[in-house]
Backbone as CSV, one residue per row, in Angstrom:
resi,resn,N_x,N_y,N_z,CA_x,CA_y,CA_z,C_x,C_y,C_z
1,UNK,59.239,108.924,154.175,59.573,110.202,154.792,58.399,110.746,155.598
2,UNK,57.191,110.717,154.984,56.031,111.261,155.679,55.711,110.473,156.931
3,UNK,55.782,109.135,156.858,55.485,108.317,158.035,56.456,108.614,159.169
4,UNK,57.733,108.811,158.853,58.713,109.108,159.898,58.465,110.484,160.500
5,UNK,58.017,111.422,159.662,57.707,112.760,160.173,56.493,112.719,161.103
6,UNK,55.489,111.924,160.752,54.316,111.805,161.603,54.661,111.120,162.927
7,UNK,55.555,110.161,162.894,55.996,109.521,164.131,56.783,110.513,164.985
8,UNK,57.607,111.331,164.346,58.357,112.357,165.092,57.404,113.366,165.713
9,UNK,56.318,113.647,165.021,55.307,114.557,165.561,54.693,113.997,166.841
10,UNK,54.401,112.703,166.844,53.869,112.072,168.052,54.884,112.149,169.180
11,UNK,56.138,111.859,168.869,57.183,111.913,169.897,57.333,113.328,170.441
12,UNK,57.176,114.315,169.576,57.261,115.709,170.029,56.187,116.006,171.058
13,UNK,54.948,115.633,170.779,53.869,115.948,171.721,53.946,115.106,172.982
14,UNK,54.505,113.936,172.889,54.751,113.159,174.109,55.763,113.894,174.996
15,UNK,56.833,114.396,174.372,57.877,115.083,175.126,57.415,116.448,175.616
16,UNK,56.483,117.070,174.893,56.058,118.429,175.234,54.928,118.471,176.261
17,UNK,54.337,117.353,176.572,53.124,117.325,177.389,53.258,118.154,178.661
18,UNK,54.350,117.985,179.388,54.477,118.644,180.696,54.619,120.153,180.595
19,UNK,55.046,120.670,179.445,55.224,122.117,179.297,54.184,122.741,178.377
20,UNK,53.247,121.932,177.891,52.333,122.405,176.859,51.532,123.636,177.291
21,UNK,50.857,123.555,178.422,49.974,124.655,178.799,50.754,125.915,179.133
22,UNK,51.983,125.768,179.592,52.795,126.945,179.925,53.303,127.651,178.671
23,UNK,53.428,126.918,177.570,54.049,127.495,176.364,53.077,127.712,175.222
24,UNK,51.934,127.051,175.232,51.058,127.094,174.061,49.877,128.039,174.205
25,UNK,49.427,128.298,175.418,48.196,129.055,175.592,48.463,130.549,175.592
26,UNK,47.667,131.333,174.843,47.857,132.788,174.816,47.627,133.393,176.194
27,UNK,48.462,134.350,176.548,48.317,135.065,177.819,47.857,136.487,177.528
28,UNK,47.061,137.028,178.447,46.607,138.402,178.275,47.788,139.354,178.371
29,UNK,47.865,140.252,177.413,48.933,141.240,177.402,48.505,142.368,176.479
30,UNK,49.290,143.438,176.460,48.993,144.552,175.581,49.412,144.218,174.156
31,UNK,48.935,145.032,173.210,49.381,144.894,171.830,48.912,143.616,171.177
32,UNK,49.782,143.062,170.324,49.417,141.888,169.532,49.098,140.693,170.414
33,UNK,49.859,140.482,171.489,49.595,139.337,172.351,48.216,139.454,172.995
34,UNK,47.828,140.677,173.321,46.505,140.880,173.881,45.419,140.568,172.880
35,UNK,45.631,140.925,171.607,44.659,140.630,170.561,44.506,139.126,170.378
36,UNK,45.618,138.407,170.436,45.548,136.954,170.311,44.781,136.356,171.487
37,UNK,45.071,136.842,172.686,44.384,136.322,173.866,42.893,136.604,173.805
38,UNK,42.504,137.758,173.273,41.080,138.075,173.163,40.388,137.153,172.162
39,UNK,41.070,136.851,171.048,40.488,135.901,170.092,40.354,134.519,170.717
40,UNK,41.337,134.137,171.507,41.297,132.845,172.190,40.093,132.777,173.128
41,UNK,39.899,133.829,173.907,38.774,133.855,174.839,37.448,133.867,174.092
42,UNK,37.408,134.518,172.943,36.195,134.509,172.146,35.886,133.099,171.656
43,UNK,36.915,132.368,171.241,36.717,130.981,170.821,36.204,130.135,171.985
44,UNK,36.741,130.365,173.175,36.267,129.636,174.348,34.788,129.926,174.615
45,UNK,34.387,131.172,174.433,32.974,131.519,174.646,32.081,130.814,173.636
46,UNK,32.552,130.707,172.393,31.770,130.016,171.366,31.595,128.550,171.732
47,UNK,32.667,127.902,172.181,32.577,126.495,172.585,31.684,126.354,173.809
48,UNK,31.822,127.279,174.750,31.004,127.222,175.964,29.516,127.363,175.633
49,UNK,29.207,128.052,174.543,27.815,128.286,174.169,27.213,127.160,173.321
50,UNK,27.994,126.132,173.015,27.457,125.007,172.253,26.305,124.356,173.010
51,UNK,25.365,123.752,172.302,24.277,123.053,172.985,24.776,121.745,173.597
52,UNK,23.912,121.057,174.281,24.253,119.749,174.839,24.080,118.663,173.773
53,UNK,24.936,117.653,173.872,24.913,116.532,172.940,24.898,115.235,173.736
54,UNK,24.298,114.206,173.145,24.265,112.911,173.826,25.662,112.326,173.953
55,UNK,26.485,112.507,172.932,27.843,111.963,172.949,28.735,112.841,172.087
56,UNK,29.947,113.107,172.594,30.923,113.951,171.908,32.224,113.176,171.755
57,UNK,32.881,113.363,170.616,34.215,112.823,170.382,35.186,113.991,170.242
58,UNK,36.239,113.995,171.055,37.284,115.007,170.929,38.538,114.346,170.380
59,UNK,39.041,114.887,169.282,40.247,114.368,168.649,41.452,115.200,169.062
60,UNK,42.562,114.523,169.401,43.784,115.199,169.863,43.468,116.074,171.067
61,UNK,43.010,115.448,172.125,42.488,116.163,173.293,43.564,116.856,174.112
62,UNK,44.820,116.447,173.976,45.895,117.120,174.700,45.729,117.081,176.205
63,UNK,46.100,118.170,176.851,46.110,118.214,178.317,44.758,118.542,178.932
64,UNK,43.752,118.807,178.083,42.413,119.024,178.622,41.892,120.437,178.530
65,UNK,42.587,121.296,177.800,42.171,122.694,177.677,40.731,122.802,177.198
66,UNK,40.374,121.996,176.194,39.021,122.037,175.643,38.156,120.925,176.214
67,UNK,38.763,119.879,176.710,38.013,118.784,177.320,37.178,119.299,178.488
68,UNK,37.734,120.217,179.269,37.026,120.794,180.412,35.698,121.405,179.985
69,UNK,35.724,122.128,178.865,34.505,122.776,178.379,33.545,121.767,177.771
70,UNK,34.076,120.849,176.974,33.211,119.892,176.286,32.467,118.998,177.259
71,UNK,33.104,118.633,178.359,32.467,117.741,179.342,31.207,118.364,179.924
72,UNK,31.103,119.683,179.855,29.916,120.357,180.381,28.721,120.234,179.440
73,UNK,28.962,119.682,178.247,27.905,119.636,177.232,27.442,118.224,176.919
74,UNK,27.849,117.252,177.727,27.472,115.869,177.423,27.655,115.000,178.653
75,UNK,27.024,113.844,178.631,27.255,112.827,179.660,28.251,111.787,179.191
76,UNK,28.624,111.850,177.895,29.533,110.849,177.331,30.515,111.543,176.384
77,UNK,31.725,111.746,176.863,32.773,112.379,176.069,33.912,111.391,175.881
78,UNK,34.249,111.107,174.627,35.381,110.254,174.310,36.530,111.139,173.845
79,UNK,37.674,111.030,174.512,38.829,111.877,174.218,39.978,111.020,173.706
80,UNK,40.442,111.318,172.496,41.500,110.540,171.862,42.779,111.371,171.743
81,UNK,43.908,110.711,171.930,45.202,111.350,171.699,46.235,110.250,171.503
82,UNK,47.272,110.570,170.718,48.323,109.590,170.461,49.388,109.583,171.541
83,UNK,49.387,110.584,172.415,50.419,110.711,173.446,49.872,110.298,174.810
84,UNK,50.325,109.186,175.363,49.819,108.777,176.678,50.115,109.807,177.761
85,UNK,51.197,110.564,177.605,51.513,111.600,178.586,50.454,112.710,178.575
86,UNK,49.958,113.050,177.398,48.881,114.032,177.294,47.611,113.500,177.958
87,UNK,47.292,112.251,177.707,46.087,111.662,178.294,46.177,111.620,179.821
88,UNK,47.345,111.304,180.337,47.532,111.254,181.793,47.310,112.627,182.405
89,UNK,47.855,113.666,181.786,47.662,115.019,182.295,46.212,115.461,182.147
90,UNK,45.596,115.107,181.031,44.194,115.450,180.812,43.327,114.845,181.907
91,UNK,43.533,113.588,182.173,42.751,112.911,183.208,42.928,113.582,184.569
92,UNK,44.168,113.959,184.878,44.443,114.615,186.156,43.862,116.021,186.197
93,UNK,43.947,116.732,185.077,43.465,118.111,185.033,41.948,118.209,185.033
94,UNK,41.301,117.319,184.301,39.848,117.404,184.128,39.120,116.658,185.237
95,UNK,39.575,115.446,185.549,38.997,114.689,186.654,37.496,114.517,186.562
96,UNK,36.994,114.169,185.395,35.548,114.082,185.180,35.187,112.661,184.750
97,UNK,34.304,111.990,185.470,33.956,110.609,185.125,33.201,110.484,183.807
98,UNK,32.736,111.589,183.275,32.027,111.541,181.988,32.970,111.355,180.807
99,UNK,34.278,111.471,181.060,35.257,111.412,179.979,35.895,110.032,179.913
100,UNK,35.891,109.440,178.731,36.553,108.167,178.475,37.755,108.431,177.580
101,UNK,38.940,107.965,178.011,40.177,108.257,177.298,40.651,107.048,176.504
102,UNK,41.169,107.329,175.305,41.739,106.274,174.480,43.011,106.792,173.819
103,UNK,44.075,106.000,173.887,45.340,106.350,173.237,45.293,105.831,171.801
104,UNK,45.201,106.752,170.843,44.963,106.380,169.448,45.806,107.266,168.541
105,UNK,46.503,106.644,167.592,47.172,107.376,166.521,46.096,107.787,165.520
106,UNK,45.824,109.072,165.405,44.708,109.527,164.583,44.934,109.322,163.092
107,UNK,46.151,109.008,162.688,46.394,108.690,161.286,46.063,107.230,160.991
108,UNK,45.852,106.448,162.035,45.441,105.056,161.888,44.021,104.835,162.404
109,UNK,43.435,105.837,162.986,42.116,105.752,163.614,41.010,105.457,162.599
110,UNK,40.137,104.558,162.990,38.913,104.295,162.248,37.756,104.362,163.238
111,UNK,36.738,105.186,162.973,35.627,105.300,163.928,34.872,103.987,164.073
112,UNK,34.581,103.628,165.302,33.830,102.403,165.587,32.428,102.711,166.102
113,UNK,32.135,103.982,166.332,30.786,104.396,166.690,30.581,105.826,166.208
114,UNK,29.360,106.315,166.348,29.032,107.644,165.849,28.634,108.572,166.991
115,UNK,28.838,109.856,166.749,28.639,110.876,167.781,27.815,112.028,167.220
116,UNK,27.199,112.779,168.140,26.464,113.979,167.728,27.418,115.134,167.416
117,UNK,28.597,115.132,168.051,29.584,116.185,167.807,30.980,115.588,167.768
118,UNK,31.752,115.953,166.759,33.186,115.657,166.706,33.907,116.998,166.786
119,UNK,34.800,117.122,167.747,35.484,118.394,168.026,36.984,118.204,167.894
120,UNK,37.636,119.192,167.279,39.108,119.175,167.228,39.623,120.607,167.295
121,UNK,40.590,120.849,168.139,41.189,122.173,168.283,42.690,122.075,168.036
122,UNK,43.158,122.818,167.049,44.578,122.906,166.729,45.185,121.534,166.404
123,UNK,44.373,120.713,165.781,44.850,119.411,165.319,44.923,119.351,163.797
124,UNK,43.931,119.924,163.103,43.857,119.735,161.660,45.109,120.261,160.969
125,UNK,45.724,121.287,161.530,46.936,121.845,160.919,48.123,120.898,161.019
126,UNK,47.979,119.809,161.768,49.039,118.801,161.845,48.746,117.588,160.960
127,UNK,47.711,117.712,160.131,47.370,116.666,159.156,47.922,117.082,157.795
128,UNK,48.812,116.296,157.198,49.349,116.656,155.881,48.241,116.795,154.848
129,UNK,48.418,117.712,153.936,47.407,117.950,152.911,47.057,116.677,152.159
130,UNK,48.045,115.835,151.903,47.805,114.607,151.147,46.894,113.638,151.900
131,UNK,46.808,113.792,153.215,45.979,112.897,154.020,44.688,113.559,154.493
132,UNK,44.495,114.819,154.132,43.359,115.567,154.664,42.026,114.957,154.249
133,UNK,41.861,114.641,152.968,40.585,114.123,152.507,40.198,112.830,153.195
134,UNK,41.152,111.907,153.314,40.867,110.628,153.961,40.529,110.827,155.430
135,UNK,41.258,111.735,156.089,40.990,111.989,157.502,39.592,112.582,157.702
136,UNK,39.244,113.579,156.914,37.929,114.208,157.061,36.798,113.249,156.698
137,UNK,37.049,112.327,155.799,36.039,111.311,155.481,35.783,110.420,156.690
138,UNK,36.835,110.113,157.448,36.650,109.330,158.672,35.877,110.131,159.711
139,UNK,36.157,111.438,159.775,35.394,112.296,160.687,33.913,112.267,160.325
140,UNK,33.621,112.349,159.048,32.216,112.317,158.629,31.563,110.994,159.018
141,UNK,32.294,109.909,158.855,31.726,108.606,159.229,31.519,108.495,160.734
142,UNK,32.258,109.290,161.496,32.106,109.263,162.949,30.903,110.061,163.432
143,UNK,30.258,110.790,162.529,29.100,111.598,162.892,27.794,110.846,162.648
144,UNK,26.893,110.993,163.583,25.549,110.494,163.360,24.858,111.374,162.324
145,UNK,23.816,110.873,161.658,23.036,111.746,160.784,22.612,112.997,161.550
146,UNK,22.784,114.141,160.942,22.516,115.448,161.556,23.529,115.815,162.641
147,UNK,24.602,115.019,162.761,25.659,115.373,163.697,26.475,116.548,163.181
148,UNK,27.318,117.107,164.069,28.094,118.283,163.713,29.580,118.081,163.993
149,UNK,30.396,118.821,163.242,31.828,118.871,163.475,32.187,120.309,163.833
150,UNK,33.112,120.465,164.773,33.605,121.789,165.162,35.119,121.752,165.049
151,UNK,35.678,122.653,164.232,37.122,122.720,164.008,37.624,124.098,164.396
152,UNK,38.639,124.129,165.239,39.291,125.366,165.659,40.770,125.248,165.339
153,UNK,41.323,126.267,164.660,42.737,126.171,164.279,43.259,127.543,163.873
154,UNK,44.467,127.547,163.309,45.098,128.767,162.824,44.951,128.844,161.314
155,UNK,44.452,129.967,160.773,44.251,130.059,159.327,45.527,130.379,158.581
156,UNK,45.516,130.122,157.298,46.597,130.594,156.452,46.648,132.125,156.555
157,UNK,47.839,132.663,156.733,47.972,134.097,156.887,47.811,134.579,158.314
158,UNK,47.735,133.656,159.283,47.627,134.069,160.673,48.780,134.991,161.048
159,UNK,48.489,135.951,161.928,49.531,136.869,162.379,50.527,136.185,163.317
160,UNK,50.197,134.954,163.711,51.080,134.211,164.611,51.872,133.145,163.860
161,UNK,52.001,133.308,162.553,52.617,132.271,161.733,54.077,132.040,162.135
162,UNK,54.438,130.780,162.198,55.823,130.367,162.389,56.295,129.816,161.050
163,UNK,57.455,130.230,160.564,57.889,129.800,159.229,57.900,128.279,159.073
164,UNK,57.537,127.841,157.876,57.568,126.413,157.547,58.434,126.194,156.326
165,UNK,58.983,125.001,156.221,59.699,124.566,155.023,59.040,123.274,154.565
166,UNK,58.440,123.321,153.371,57.692,122.161,152.866,56.651,121.711,153.879
167,UNK,55.931,122.704,154.460,54.863,122.442,155.428,55.358,121.664,156.643
168,UNK,56.604,121.906,157.005,57.199,121.320,158.198,57.765,122.445,159.061
169,UNK,57.558,122.337,160.378,58.098,123.308,161.330,59.074,122.621,162.265
170,UNK,60.118,123.338,162.613,61.031,122.880,163.655,60.553,123.455,164.978
171,UNK,60.333,122.609,165.970,59.882,123.026,167.292,60.925,122.605,168.328
172,UNK,61.299,123.542,169.202,62.309,123.275,170.217,61.681,123.300,171.600
173,UNK,61.961,122.284,172.402,61.438,122.186,173.761,62.324,122.952,174.729
174,UNK,61.844,123.102,175.949,62.609,123.810,176.980,63.962,123.166,177.239
175,UNK,64.047,121.845,177.039,65.310,121.161,177.305,66.271,121.206,176.110
176,UNK,65.870,121.904,175.039,66.744,122.076,173.894,66.536,121.093,172.760
177,UNK,65.770,120.046,172.978,65.526,119.078,171.908,64.667,119.707,170.821
178,UNK,64.977,119.403,169.576,64.238,119.949,168.444,63.584,118.820,167.659
179,UNK,62.342,119.041,167.283,61.565,118.068,166.507,61.009,118.773,165.272
180,UNK,60.841,118.013,164.214,60.194,118.513,163.004,58.789,117.935,162.915
181,UNK,57.797,118.826,162.795,56.406,118.387,162.774,55.695,118.976,161.563
182,UNK,54.548,118.389,161.234,53.703,118.902,160.158,53.014,120.176,160.620
183,UNK,52.967,121.184,159.762,52.169,122.382,160.046,51.609,122.905,158.733
184,UNK,50.315,122.676,158.548,49.593,123.130,157.366,48.646,124.253,157.785
185,UNK,48.860,125.448,157.255,47.946,126.547,157.538,46.845,126.537,156.480
186,UNK,45.732,125.894,156.812,44.634,125.774,155.855,43.816,127.067,155.818
187,UNK,43.402,127.435,154.625,42.491,128.549,154.464,41.081,128.057,154.782
188,UNK,40.360,128.691,155.722,39.056,128.143,156.134,38.044,128.057,154.999
189,UNK,38.049,129.046,154.085,37.100,128.995,152.985,37.411,127.826,152.044
190,UNK,38.682,127.640,151.744,39.072,126.505,150.900,38.782,125.184,151.606
191,UNK,39.015,125.158,152.920,38.728,123.957,153.698,37.251,123.607,153.611
192,UNK,36.398,124.614,153.728,34.962,124.361,153.641,34.589,123.796,152.280
193,UNK,35.203,124.317,151.216,34.919,123.789,149.877,35.294,122.319,149.774
194,UNK,36.445,121.964,150.313,36.885,120.571,150.245,35.980,119.682,151.095
195,UNK,35.562,120.180,152.244,34.695,119.394,153.113,33.303,119.239,152.515
196,UNK,32.833,120.260,151.804,31.529,120.162,151.147,31.527,119.032,150.123
197,UNK,32.638,118.858,149.427,32.748,117.779,148.443,32.675,116.405,149.101
198,UNK,33.117,116.327,150.360,33.103,115.056,151.085,31.714,114.757,151.644
199,UNK,30.921,115.812,151.902,29.583,115.578,152.428,29.271,116.334,153.691
200,UNK,29.879,117.522,153.846,29.568,118.393,154.972,28.796,119.608,154.468
201,UNK,28.007,120.184,155.367,27.342,121.446,155.101,27.607,122.367,156.278
202,UNK,27.739,123.681,156.050,28.252,124.558,157.098,27.203,125.530,157.620
203,UNK,27.253,125.723,158.925,26.304,126.608,159.586,27.005,127.804,160.216
204,UNK,28.328,127.731,160.385,29.047,128.841,161.016,30.517,128.800,160.610
205,UNK,31.017,129.922,160.133,32.431,130.051,159.790,32.899,131.402,160.298
206,UNK,33.972,131.426,161.057,34.502,132.677,161.582,36.018,132.669,161.455
207,UNK,36.563,133.757,160.941,38.010,133.867,160.789,38.483,135.152,161.452
208,UNK,39.485,135.026,162.321,40.102,136.190,162.933,41.521,136.357,162.423
209,UNK,42.283,137.202,163.093,43.671,137.421,162.702,44.571,136.264,163.128
210,UNK,44.146,135.525,164.158,44.996,134.478,164.712,44.364,133.092,164.638
211,UNK,43.035,133.022,164.756,42.344,131.731,164.809,41.120,131.755,163.899
212,UNK,40.702,130.554,163.501,39.406,130.421,162.841,38.672,129.250,163.465
213,UNK,37.373,129.294,163.347,36.604,128.100,163.693,35.472,127.947,162.696
214,UNK,35.085,126.720,162.511,33.944,126.432,161.671,33.126,125.309,162.296
215,UNK,31.850,125.421,162.127,30.939,124.402,162.644,30.056,123.954,161.495
216,UNK,30.092,122.674,161.224,29.341,122.144,160.108,28.621,120.873,160.467
217,UNK,27.759,120.453,159.566,26.989,119.241,159.790,27.287,118.185,158.759
218,UNK,26.956,116.977,159.094,27.039,115.883,158.139,25.842,116.000,157.196
219,UNK,26.136,116.058,155.916,25.084,116.192,154.919,24.714,114.811,154.404
220,UNK,23.456,114.465,154.574,22.976,113.159,154.108,21.981,113.349,152.989
221,UNK,22.092,112.500,151.972,21.171,112.572,150.842,19.827,111.964,151.214
């Protein structure tokens, strides 16, 4: 059941690629939507303020929303995604020779080299809880000693929560097709505790009403 759900999740993002930026990105507006957009812009400022790294790995890079910013911080950016349609749009949108693209199912991914920074935005919530530990262990192995991980996502209790049933959400595209995908709203503090057990140490944790981010390092004995 879980494997079929994860495959359906990949098919969903393949089908959604062309409408992703029009439907997923917060727009400036009054009230609650404005608050979400302000948190989004604050997260962008935090990423923009990151230092430079020799090599960066971006997981689930999508259409390039964050790839554009990350490319400014390195000469070697590797961007992974399971949807070739997302990679095609990313390449067209970003158009940066510093970015190397690879089509990879992140549930089957094994790191073959190490990076100073591993970045993921709005991906971890699509990792089932039962697979979280194994996935984060692979992330740690992908980091060089003293390397860092940056995770941006939606916290448990976010004001933008979409109802889930057994940590599954139904998502409908503009053309009416509906897909069931994984959606785990992780609590950032609990996430940090679990990551500490794997071998991470944290230097920055921030939680808002809609988004959280954390930046941590690989802890070596």
